[in-house]
Structure formats: structure tokens, C-alpha cells
Backbone bond lengths (Angstrom), bond angles and torsions (degrees), N, CA, C in turn:
res aa  C-N    CA-C-N  psi(-1)  N-CA   C-N-CA  omega(-1)  CA-C   N-CA-C  phi
1 X - - - 1.474 - - 1.523 109.89 -
2 X 1.340 117.16 130.04 1.450 121.61 179.04 1.521 109.28 -88.43
3 X 1.337 115.84 114.56 1.458 121.27 -178.02 1.525 112.52 -84.02
4 X 1.337 116.79 0.49 1.455 120.75 -177.92 1.527 110.68 -112.26
5 X 1.346 118.25 28.80 1.454 119.81 179.05 1.518 110.19 -63.14
6 X 1.320 117.40 -44.99 1.456 121.51 177.82 1.533 109.13 -85.63
7 X 1.336 117.64 147.89 1.469 119.76 176.54 1.523 111.13 -57.93
8 X 1.314 115.78 137.05 1.447 122.32 -178.72 1.532 110.41 -108.93
9 X 1.321 115.11 153.04 1.467 121.65 173.23 1.530 106.33 -100.18
10 X 1.320 116.06 110.86 1.461 121.96 -169.89 1.520 110.28 -117.82
11 X 1.327 115.65 132.14 1.463 121.16 169.89 1.520 107.69 -113.65
12 X 1.319 116.42 112.90 1.458 121.37 177.73 1.521 108.69 -108.84
13 X 1.304 115.52 121.30 1.475 122.64 -179.03 1.518 107.35 -105.30
14 X 1.327 115.38 119.07 1.453 122.44 -171.14 1.514 108.10 101.21
15 X 1.352 115.58 58.17 1.473 120.82 -166.07 1.518 114.03 -121.89
16 X 1.321 119.35 7.01 1.456 119.72 -170.76 1.518 113.96 -90.73
17 X 1.348 117.76 -10.23 1.453 120.09 179.88 1.526 109.85 -161.79
18 X 1.331 116.09 173.57 1.454 121.09 174.83 1.521 113.49 59.08
19 X 1.334 115.38 -140.65 1.459 121.66 -178.09 1.525 111.18 -57.76
20 X 1.334 117.10 -42.60 1.457 120.74 -177.13 1.511 112.68 -59.47
21 X 1.329 116.51 -46.51 1.462 120.88 179.83 1.524 110.85 -63.82
22 X 1.325 117.05 -40.25 1.465 120.16 179.48 1.527 111.58 -66.93
23 X 1.324 117.02 -35.62 1.467 119.65 176.00 1.526 111.25 -66.04
24 X 1.317 116.47 -39.59 1.468 119.89 176.68 1.525 109.54 -56.45
25 X 1.330 116.96 -46.54 1.468 121.33 -179.47 1.529 111.08 -60.59
26 X 1.341 116.12 -45.81 1.466 120.46 -178.80 1.521 110.76 -62.24
27 X 1.333 116.46 -48.92 1.463 119.80 -175.33 1.518 112.34 -68.13
28 X 1.322 117.55 -35.35 1.464 119.44 175.66 1.526 110.41 -64.43
29 X 1.321 116.28 -44.18 1.456 120.98 -179.93 1.523 111.07 -61.97
30 X 1.342 116.21 -32.68 1.467 120.74 178.87 1.532 112.55 -78.30
31 X 1.331 117.15 -6.11 1.452 120.25 175.77 1.514 116.03 97.88
32 X 1.329 117.58 8.90 1.457 120.35 -179.78 1.526 110.90 -81.62
33 X 1.324 115.78 157.52 1.460 121.91 172.97 1.523 107.75 -91.12
34 X 1.320 116.52 127.87 1.458 120.97 -170.44 1.529 111.18 -127.03
35 X 1.327 114.90 133.36 1.458 121.80 167.07 1.519 106.20 -106.86
36 X 1.322 116.69 119.61 1.464 122.22 -177.76 1.523 108.93 -105.13
37 X 1.322 115.81 120.14 1.463 120.53 -177.42 1.515 111.80 -122.35
38 X 1.311 113.98 147.96 1.456 124.30 172.41 1.522 105.10 -166.64
39 X 1.312 116.56 177.09 1.465 118.64 -179.97 1.533 110.87 -58.07
40 X 1.355 116.61 -38.80 1.470 120.65 -179.10 1.527 110.02 -128.69
41 X 1.315 116.44 45.40 1.460 120.35 -179.32 1.528 112.17 -61.01
42 X 1.321 116.87 -38.82 1.464 120.97 -176.35 1.520 112.08 -71.14
43 X 1.338 116.60 -14.13 1.464 121.05 178.71 1.529 112.29 -105.35
44 X 1.338 117.27 1.84 1.458 121.23 -176.75 1.526 111.27 -74.55
45 X 1.330 116.79 123.15 1.452 120.81 178.60 1.526 111.44 -63.58
46 X 1.327 116.60 -39.93 1.468 120.19 -179.66 1.521 111.24 -63.36
47 X 1.330 116.79 -42.60 1.467 120.13 179.03 1.526 111.57 -71.10
48 X 1.323 116.95 -34.80 1.463 119.95 177.45 1.523 111.04 -63.06
49 X 1.334 116.51 -38.97 1.463 119.97 178.21 1.528 110.78 -65.11
50 X 1.322 116.62 -40.00 1.462 120.06 177.23 1.531 110.99 -66.01
51 X 1.322 116.40 -35.88 1.459 120.23 179.97 1.530 110.52 -66.99
52 X 1.313 116.97 -37.05 1.460 120.60 176.65 1.524 111.35 -63.53
53 X 1.335 115.46 -34.17 1.463 120.59 -178.24 1.526 112.32 -79.91
54 X 1.350 116.75 -41.26 1.461 120.60 -172.07 1.528 113.69 -103.95
55 X 1.312 117.61 -5.32 1.452 121.18 175.49 1.517 113.63 59.95
56 X 1.333 116.25 -134.53 1.465 121.68 -174.60 1.530 113.47 -70.96
57 X 1.310 116.29 -4.07 1.465 119.81 175.85 1.528 110.83 -69.04
58 X 1.343 116.35 -22.16 1.472 122.29 -179.84 1.519 110.04 -122.43
59 X 1.326 115.76 130.48 1.465 122.43 171.73 1.520 108.52 -121.21
60 X 1.307 116.34 139.51 1.464 121.80 177.53 1.525 108.52 -107.65
61 X 1.315 115.68 137.53 1.457 120.37 -174.35 1.519 109.66 -144.00
62 X 1.331 116.48 116.75 1.464 120.29 176.45 1.522 109.99 -68.83
63 X 1.328 116.28 138.95 1.460 120.98 173.46 1.522 108.43 -149.57
64 X 1.318 115.52 136.66 1.459 122.75 177.26 1.520 107.72 -105.65
65 X 1.332 117.58 105.77 1.463 120.10 -174.02 1.524 112.57 -72.94
66 X 1.328 117.45 -8.56 1.463 119.90 175.89 1.519 112.24 -86.62
67 X 1.340 117.48 -3.04 1.465 123.52 -177.39 1.527 108.52 -117.74
68 X 1.324 117.08 104.81 1.464 121.30 -176.07 1.528 111.70 -62.37
69 X 1.334 117.10 -35.13 1.462 120.36 178.95 1.517 110.90 -65.38
70 X 1.336 116.23 -44.19 1.459 120.47 178.03 1.528 110.60 -63.93
71 X 1.331 116.77 -39.59 1.465 120.52 178.39 1.527 111.09 -60.74
72 X 1.321 117.23 -43.28 1.463 120.62 179.98 1.525 111.12 -64.01
73 X 1.317 116.68 -42.93 1.459 120.64 179.65 1.526 111.54 -65.50
74 X 1.334 115.61 -44.43 1.466 119.67 -176.60 1.527 111.24 -73.06
75 X 1.321 118.01 -29.06 1.459 120.05 175.79 1.529 110.37 -62.91
76 X 1.335 116.84 -43.20 1.460 120.83 177.39 1.524 111.12 -64.24
77 X 1.330 115.88 -40.89 1.462 119.72 -179.57 1.522 110.80 -67.33
78 X 1.339 116.81 -43.32 1.461 120.24 178.90 1.522 110.73 -61.00
79 X 1.326 116.34 -39.67 1.463 120.48 -179.50 1.526 111.15 -63.28
80 X 1.320 116.74 -34.69 1.468 121.02 -174.88 1.521 112.93 -79.37
81 X 1.320 118.61 -22.80 1.470 121.30 -173.28 1.524 111.71 -60.17
82 X 1.334 117.00 -47.86 1.461 121.38 179.34 1.524 111.65 -112.24
83 X 1.331 116.67 19.97 1.472 122.73 -178.96 1.520 111.80 56.26
84 X 1.327 115.71 48.13 1.451 122.26 179.06 1.518 111.38 123.65
85 X 1.338 115.84 172.24 1.457 121.92 179.01 1.530 108.69 -136.19
86 X 1.313 115.29 144.47 1.459 120.25 172.77 1.533 110.85 -97.73
87 X 1.324 116.10 -32.63 1.466 120.89 -175.74 1.524 110.25 -140.49
88 X 1.324 115.41 127.99 1.466 122.10 170.20 1.521 107.01 -111.08
89 X 1.323 115.85 119.93 1.467 122.05 -177.34 1.525 108.41 -114.70
90 X 1.346 116.32 114.73 1.472 120.62 179.63 1.521 109.05 -97.00
91 X 1.333 115.79 117.90 1.461 121.51 -171.17 1.522 112.89 -128.51
92 X 1.325 117.94 13.38 1.466 120.77 -175.51 1.526 109.92 -75.54
93 X 1.319 116.04 139.58 1.459 119.55 178.08 1.519 111.33 -151.78
94 X 1.319 115.79 145.39 1.468 122.02 173.95 1.513 107.78 -135.89
95 X 1.325 116.35 145.18 1.463 120.99 -175.37 1.520 109.87 -147.44
96 X 1.319 115.72 128.44 1.454 121.59 173.60 1.526 108.34 -142.34
97 X 1.345 117.83 103.45 1.466 118.92 177.88 1.521 109.89 -66.88
98 X 1.333 116.16 138.20 1.473 120.54 -177.15 1.520 110.16 -147.52
99 X 1.326 116.05 133.39 1.464 120.69 168.44 1.529 108.05 -83.46
100 X 1.324 116.45 171.84 1.464 118.91 179.19 1.519 111.46 -60.47
101 X 1.321 117.56 -29.69 1.464 120.96 178.87 1.521 112.02 -74.47
102 X 1.341 117.01 -13.81 1.465 121.33 -175.48 1.518 113.03 -112.16
103 X 1.326 118.17 6.83 1.454 120.60 -176.48 1.522 111.72 -52.07
104 X 1.318 115.57 132.65 1.467 122.90 -179.29 1.528 106.59 -133.75
105 X 1.324 116.15 111.49 1.459 119.96 -174.92 1.518 111.75 -59.83
106 X 1.334 117.71 -38.10 1.463 120.09 -179.66 1.528 111.00 -64.07
107 X 1.331 117.40 -32.04 1.464 120.35 177.16 1.523 110.69 -69.09
108 X 1.339 116.92 -38.93 1.462 120.48 175.68 1.528 110.32 -61.50
109 X 1.327 116.98 -42.76 1.463 121.51 179.69 1.531 110.46 -62.12
110 X 1.336 116.37 -46.05 1.464 120.20 -179.70 1.521 111.16 -60.77
111 X 1.324 116.97 -43.94 1.461 120.15 -179.05 1.522 111.16 -66.69
112 X 1.321 117.74 -35.89 1.466 120.19 176.85 1.521 111.44 -65.75
113 X 1.315 117.00 -42.40 1.468 119.78 178.79 1.530 111.02 -64.72
114 X 1.328 117.00 -45.14 1.458 120.15 -175.63 1.522 112.11 -73.02
115 X 1.326 116.50 -45.53 1.463 121.09 -170.15 1.521 114.00 -87.06
116 X 1.334 117.13 -14.61 1.466 118.80 -175.26 1.523 112.94 -142.78
117 X 1.328 117.61 -63.77 1.459 120.39 -170.26 1.528 113.03 -66.14
118 X 1.330 117.51 -26.71 1.461 119.54 176.75 1.515 111.72 -62.31
119 X 1.333 116.12 -38.76 1.469 119.55 176.51 1.518 110.84 -64.44
120 X 1.338 116.46 -37.80 1.467 120.75 178.56 1.528 110.17 -66.05
121 X 1.334 115.89 -43.67 1.467 119.99 -178.69 1.526 111.74 -61.69
122 X 1.309 117.36 -30.85 1.465 120.65 179.53 1.525 112.72 -87.19
123 X 1.336 117.06 -34.85 1.466 118.35 -176.46 1.529 111.65 -68.51
124 X 1.323 117.23 -29.52 1.463 120.19 -177.85 1.535 110.86 -60.28
125 X 1.338 119.97 -52.36 1.471 118.21 177.63 1.528 113.54 -73.99
126 X 1.344 117.91 -26.66 1.461 119.88 -176.38 1.530 113.06 -76.67
127 X 1.323 117.46 -31.05 1.466 120.15 -173.50 1.520 112.03 -56.78
128 X 1.329 116.96 -46.59 1.463 119.89 -177.76 1.524 111.16 -63.96
129 X 1.331 116.39 -38.94 1.463 119.99 179.96 1.532 110.96 -64.15
130 X 1.332 116.64 -46.03 1.456 120.18 179.43 1.529 111.20 -64.26
131 X 1.343 115.95 -40.49 1.467 119.62 -179.46 1.530 110.74 -63.70
132 X 1.335 116.91 -42.03 1.461 120.59 178.35 1.530 111.33 -65.74
133 X 1.323 115.95 -35.28 1.459 120.71 178.71 1.531 111.32 -68.01
134 X 1.332 115.62 -32.54 1.461 120.29 176.92 1.504 115.70 94.36
135 X 1.317 117.54 1.44 1.459 120.71 177.44 1.531 109.18 -165.50
136 X 1.305 115.28 163.24 1.455 119.83 176.69 1.516 111.78 159.76
137 X 1.295 114.03 171.98 1.464 120.90 -175.85 1.522 108.83 -142.87
138 X 1.326 116.15 129.92 1.454 122.22 174.21 1.519 108.32 -114.18
139 X 1.323 116.71 133.04 1.462 120.67 174.95 1.520 108.02 -129.50
140 X 1.330 115.15 124.94 1.463 121.37 -179.95 1.513 109.41 -110.98
141 X 1.324 116.21 124.76 1.460 121.12 179.74 1.526 108.70 -86.35
142 X 1.315 115.89 106.59 1.471 121.09 -179.39 1.532 108.39 -100.46
143 X 1.321 117.96 -123.42 1.460 120.72 -177.26 1.514 109.65 -174.26
144 X 1.331 116.28 149.22 1.461 119.34 171.18 1.530 110.79 -63.28
145 X 1.332 116.87 -18.94 1.463 120.39 176.14 1.520 111.41 -62.34
146 X 1.330 117.70 -17.99 1.465 120.86 178.24 1.527 111.94 -69.73
147 X 1.330 117.37 -15.43 1.461 120.63 -177.32 1.527 112.81 -69.03
148 X 1.356 116.42 -38.44 1.466 119.95 -175.77 1.522 108.65 -159.34
149 X 1.333 116.41 135.23 1.454 120.63 -180.00 1.516 112.18 -73.63
150 X 1.339 115.78 129.54 1.462 121.49 -179.52 1.527 110.41 -113.49
151 X 1.328 117.87 152.69 1.467 121.21 -178.39 1.524 112.42 -51.22
152 X 1.320 115.51 136.95 1.461 126.67 176.42 1.530 113.77 74.78
153 X 1.330 118.32 -11.12 1.459 119.61 -175.25 1.507 115.41 -109.99
154 X 1.340 117.76 9.74 1.456 120.16 -174.39 1.516 114.66 -63.88
155 X 1.324 117.66 -30.33 1.456 119.94 178.91 1.519 112.38 -63.59
156 X 1.328 115.84 -26.27 1.469 121.82 177.28 1.525 111.27 -89.79
157 X 1.332 116.37 -49.28 1.465 119.72 -171.88 1.522 113.15 -73.02
158 X 1.332 118.05 -29.46 1.467 119.73 -178.51 1.535 112.01 -63.29
159 X 1.343 120.21 -49.98 1.468 118.37 177.13 1.524 113.05 -69.19
160 X 1.332 117.99 -28.08 1.465 119.09 174.42 1.532 109.95 -65.46
161 X 1.337 116.34 -39.94 1.469 119.92 176.61 1.525 110.61 -64.91
162 X 1.333 116.16 -36.93 1.464 119.96 176.92 1.521 110.80 -64.30
163 X 1.325 117.38 -38.37 1.463 121.67 178.71 1.530 110.72 -63.02
164 X 1.334 115.79 -43.32 1.461 120.23 178.62 1.522 110.32 -64.79
165 X 1.323 116.97 -44.65 1.464 121.61 -179.79 1.526 110.62 -60.91
166 X 1.336 116.33 -42.01 1.460 120.52 178.22 1.527 110.68 -62.96
167 X 1.320 116.30 -42.40 1.463 119.80 179.02 1.519 111.15 -61.40
168 X 1.319 117.11 -40.74 1.460 121.04 177.52 1.529 110.58 -60.63
169 X 1.325 115.89 -40.14 1.463 120.24 -178.42 1.523 112.17 -71.32
170 X 1.331 117.06 -35.15 1.463 120.86 -174.12 1.519 113.71 -86.89
171 X 1.329 117.28 -26.40 1.467 120.32 -170.60 1.540 113.44 -53.98
172 X 1.351 119.61 -47.99 1.468 118.61 -177.82 1.532 113.04 -61.92
173 X 1.333 116.55 -41.14 1.463 119.61 -178.01 1.520 111.51 -70.40
174 X 1.340 116.71 -42.57 1.458 119.44 179.11 1.526 111.12 -63.20
175 X 1.332 116.14 -34.23 1.466 119.70 -179.45 1.519 112.01 -61.25
176 X 1.336 117.35 -30.16 1.466 119.90 178.40 1.524 111.75 -68.15
177 X 1.334 116.92 -18.23 1.468 122.28 176.36 1.527 111.25 -100.48
178 X 1.345 116.34 12.15 1.460 122.27 -178.81 1.534 111.64 62.73
179 X 1.332 115.36 33.16 1.465 121.81 173.12 1.523 106.87 -109.66
180 X 1.308 116.54 117.85 1.460 120.40 -179.11 1.511 110.20 -94.38
181 X 1.321 116.46 126.93 1.459 122.27 179.21 1.521 109.14 -111.67
182 X 1.336 115.69 127.26 1.456 121.99 177.44 1.522 109.65 -129.52
183 X 1.332 115.04 156.95 1.468 120.24 175.39 1.526 108.85 -123.20
184 X 1.324 115.08 154.46 1.458 121.43 174.36 1.524 107.81 -120.12
185 X 1.311 116.73 122.54 1.457 122.67 173.71 1.523 107.74 -114.25
186 X 1.319 115.48 107.59 1.468 119.49 -179.62 1.520 109.94 -120.48
187 X 1.319 114.18 169.33 1.463 120.45 -178.11 1.507 112.47 -92.95
188 X 1.309 115.80 -146.61 1.465 121.99 -173.45 1.532 111.19 -74.31
189 X 1.332 114.74 133.32 1.465 122.25 176.65 1.522 107.19 -130.56
190 X 1.319 116.56 136.52 1.463 120.19 -177.96 1.535 110.06 -70.98
191 X 1.306 116.75 104.59 1.462 123.05 178.67 1.525 108.57 -141.51
192 X 1.324 115.74 179.56 1.465 120.08 176.43 1.523 111.05 -62.16
193 X 1.341 117.73 -23.66 1.461 120.94 179.72 1.521 110.93 -75.69
194 X 1.322 117.62 -48.99 1.462 120.05 -177.49 1.523 112.13 -72.72
195 X 1.336 117.97 -15.18 1.460 119.98 174.78 1.534 111.68 -62.56
196 X 1.331 116.27 -17.32 1.464 120.73 179.65 1.526 112.57 -79.19
197 X 1.319 117.11 -14.32 1.462 120.31 -178.09 1.519 111.20 -74.34
198 X 1.324 115.30 140.39 1.457 121.61 179.84 1.527 111.37 -108.80
199 X 1.332 116.95 19.46 1.453 120.83 -178.44 1.525 109.53 -129.17
200 X 1.318 115.14 164.81 1.459 120.73 177.37 1.526 109.85 -68.02
201 X 1.321 116.61 134.54 1.463 121.38 -177.48 1.526 109.62 -110.90
202 X 1.325 118.05 100.97 1.471 120.70 -177.66 1.527 111.74 -65.01
203 X 1.321 114.92 138.14 1.460 119.79 177.39 1.512 113.99 72.49
204 X 1.325 117.46 22.06 1.470 120.65 -177.45 1.520 111.52 -57.95
205 X 1.339 116.05 127.70 1.454 122.65 179.86 1.523 110.88 -110.18
206 X 1.309 116.30 153.35 1.452 121.33 169.60 1.526 108.26 -79.09
207 X 1.337 118.50 153.73 1.470 119.86 -179.73 1.528 113.15 -55.19
208 X 1.324 117.29 -37.36 1.462 120.54 179.75 1.526 111.20 -63.38
209 X 1.341 116.54 -38.71 1.463 120.49 179.46 1.524 111.01 -67.80
210 X 1.328 116.24 -45.45 1.465 120.02 -179.57 1.524 110.69 -64.04
211 X 1.332 116.74 -43.80 1.465 120.08 -179.79 1.521 111.25 -63.30
212 X 1.334 117.38 -38.89 1.464 120.48 179.25 1.527 110.51 -63.39
213 X 1.342 117.11 -41.52 1.468 120.06 178.25 1.523 111.35 -65.50
214 X 1.334 115.65 -40.96 1.469 119.50 179.84 1.516 110.54 -65.58
215 X 1.335 117.17 -46.99 1.462 120.55 -178.71 1.525 111.13 -60.53
216 X 1.318 116.40 -40.94 1.465 119.98 178.95 1.523 111.30 -65.29
217 X 1.342 116.31 -43.30 1.460 120.01 -179.75 1.526 111.31 -66.67
218 X 1.325 116.80 -41.05 1.462 120.72 179.57 1.525 110.53 -62.27
219 X 1.332 116.40 -37.50 1.461 120.28 -178.46 1.522 112.65 -72.11
220 X 1.343 116.94 -27.55 1.460 119.76 -171.62 1.518 115.21 -111.75
221 X 1.327 117.65 -22.00 1.464 119.66 -168.97 1.515 112.57 -115.75
222 X 1.321 115.53 140.17 1.454 122.11 172.16 1.529 110.69 -113.11
223 X 1.330 116.91 15.10 1.466 119.91 176.59 1.518 110.60 -63.24
224 X 1.327 116.37 149.26 1.460 119.50 179.32 1.524 111.00 -61.84
225 X 1.334 116.94 -42.96 1.466 120.07 -177.77 1.520 110.81 -114.78
226 X 1.321 115.67 126.25 1.464 123.36 169.50 1.524 105.94 -103.72
227 X 1.338 117.92 126.64 1.469 119.15 -173.30 1.518 111.11 -143.83
228 X 1.328 115.26 143.56 1.461 122.42 177.18 1.539 107.75 -168.47
229 X 1.346 118.35 158.63 1.463 128.13 -7.79 1.530 110.94 -78.85
230 X 1.306 116.52 157.98 1.464 120.39 -172.74 1.529 111.82 -67.06
231 X 1.352 117.79 -31.67 1.464 119.19 -177.01 1.528 111.09 -63.95
232 X 1.331 116.90 -48.49 1.461 120.60 -179.99 1.521 110.74 -67.53
233 X 1.323 116.74 -35.85 1.465 119.86 177.64 1.525 111.23 -59.92
234 X 1.318 116.88 -41.77 1.465 120.05 -179.69 1.521 110.97 -63.71
235 X 1.330 116.93 -42.95 1.469 120.69 -179.33 1.521 111.00 -62.52
236 X 1.337 116.82 -48.28 1.460 119.97 -177.41 1.525 111.63 -72.57
237 X 1.317 117.00 -31.32 1.462 119.75 174.97 1.525 110.34 -65.27
238 X 1.336 116.30 -38.51 1.462 120.12 178.63 1.522 110.82 -62.68
239 X 1.322 117.11 -41.62 1.471 120.06 177.63 1.520 110.78 -61.88
240 X 1.322 116.25 -37.88 1.465 120.89 -177.70 1.527 111.55 -66.86
241 X 1.332 116.88 -34.33 1.458 119.81 -175.03 1.525 114.35 -96.17
242 X 1.317 117.13 -11.10 1.469 120.21 176.76 1.526 111.03 -68.47
243 X 1.330 117.72 156.45 1.466 119.43 166.12 1.535 109.17 -59.01
244 X 1.320 117.60 143.16 1.468 120.55 -177.56 1.520 112.18 -58.19
245 X 1.319 117.25 -32.47 1.464 119.37 179.19 1.526 110.59 -58.67
246 X 1.325 116.82 -32.89 1.457 120.79 178.46 1.531 111.93 -82.46
247 X 1.335 116.10 -51.19 1.464 119.68 -173.72 1.532 111.79 -63.84
248 X 1.322 117.16 -41.28 1.466 119.31 -178.40 1.528 111.39 -73.22
249 X 1.317 117.32 -27.51 1.462 119.73 172.76 1.527 110.16 -65.59
250 X 1.320 116.12 -39.36 1.470 120.27 178.18 1.524 112.11 -67.33
251 X 1.349 116.87 -45.63 1.459 118.57 -177.47 1.531 111.97 -70.73
252 X 1.319 117.04 -23.12 1.466 119.76 175.30 1.513 111.73 -62.47
253 X 1.316 116.16 -27.17 1.462 120.58 178.50 1.541 111.86 -71.40
254 X 1.337 116.49 -11.76 1.463 120.64 178.64 1.523 112.59 -84.13
255 X 1.319 117.37 -7.68 1.461 119.98 -178.41 1.532 110.47 -65.61
256 X 1.309 115.10 143.76 1.456 120.00 176.13 1.522 109.87 -70.84
257 X 1.303 116.67 141.33 1.468 120.65 179.62 1.517 110.89 -107.24
């Protein structure tokens, strides 16, 4: 069943590049009303070009997810643009691989704000609006990296795991208000973030491919977790369920020599 037959009012946060930008293109083409947000969404050349093409169907809205006050203000503004929202899609992500010799506290803070706390800062003002409306859908883009912490990537995967854990905790309660919460756990996608990796990335997808899979799944599935690709999911799931003596011995082999 396609849940996107009727035009939807969508707010996507983290929309100026990569998967987010490609989703904006897909949803606009499908006829949905889209609010595209990022720290500098209103200055994005790519979004400006889409706005020229789609007119009032697309609104751009700057939001700083590290600033709770700004999040509260922009949540109210986003809600007013189309007189409500059907879907809030959180897509913000930050990634900085670091060895113990390279630990940078400010990088940990940035990754926590982008990968986890930004969603919290936005959900607090949005929850009451969705509850009063009587329906809605939240989708948080997490990562298969949330399944198991890997060397050098803990600053990224730890807040992603926290985001998934929070979603698990909130889903039953939100459902009583007719708010559906879903998560997306996907693998490697070629973006400015994965360009930092110095290792082979199995199943690497282009942003257009990942966005197409996400858009299709969002339109058809109401499962709590949307996940792909299956090969990487199986590997990381195996690490999660192994005894730690086994899994940590395996991940130790990933250390740079």
C-alpha cells in the first residue's frame, strides 16, 4: 500500500546535500510540499534552483540543530508554513573518525548535536503540535553503524545508537497519539562524510541510489526499522549478537598498523 498517494507536507532537516537533497528532489517531483532545512538552507544554490523550478511547493528554512532556542523557533515557523506537517524527517549527520591519539572533544560535541541531540531539540516543540493535530509521522535517519561500535568511528556511532535507543523508547507512547516513529539504518553512502574513510566501504551507494531506496520504503512501509543493504546488516548484526570475546577480537583486526 502506498501511503503517499495524497500530497504530504514534509519537513526534512538536513536537506542541503547528499541524501537529504536527493530526497527533496524526489518528493517535489512526486508533488509533495517540502520544507528543506539545514544550517544554511536559504543560501544553498542547489535548493535555490529547485525553488525557482517548484515555486511555493518548496520552502527553505535555516535551522541550527545545536541551538535549542533556534530549534524551537524554527519548529513553530515550519509548522505554520503549510498549516501543519504530515512528516518530519530528521537527516542531520556529522562524522569525524578519530583514533585515541586524535580525540577532539569539540568533534564529539558536534557529532552528538548533529546525530542525536538535534533530533531531541526539535521533537520537544514538535510533539505537542503533532499530538494536537491528531496524526503525523516522524522518521529519523540513523545508521547501520548504530548496531556495533567500530574502531575510530565511536564518536559517530555512539550518538546514532542513542538516537535508535530513544526511538525504541518513544515509539509506543507516540503511537497512542497517532504519531508514527520510524528509523532508517543504512550503510555506506558516498558523501562528504564517507570521503573521510581510509578503508574499503562494502556496498557503497551513491546519494541518488540511497535516497531512491528511502523514498520507496517510506512510501510503502510502516515498519519501525527501514534498513539496507542486507549484506552489511548481516555482518554488523552478527557482531552485535556474538559474545564480546569474539566480536572485539574481530574488530581489533580493523586497527591501523
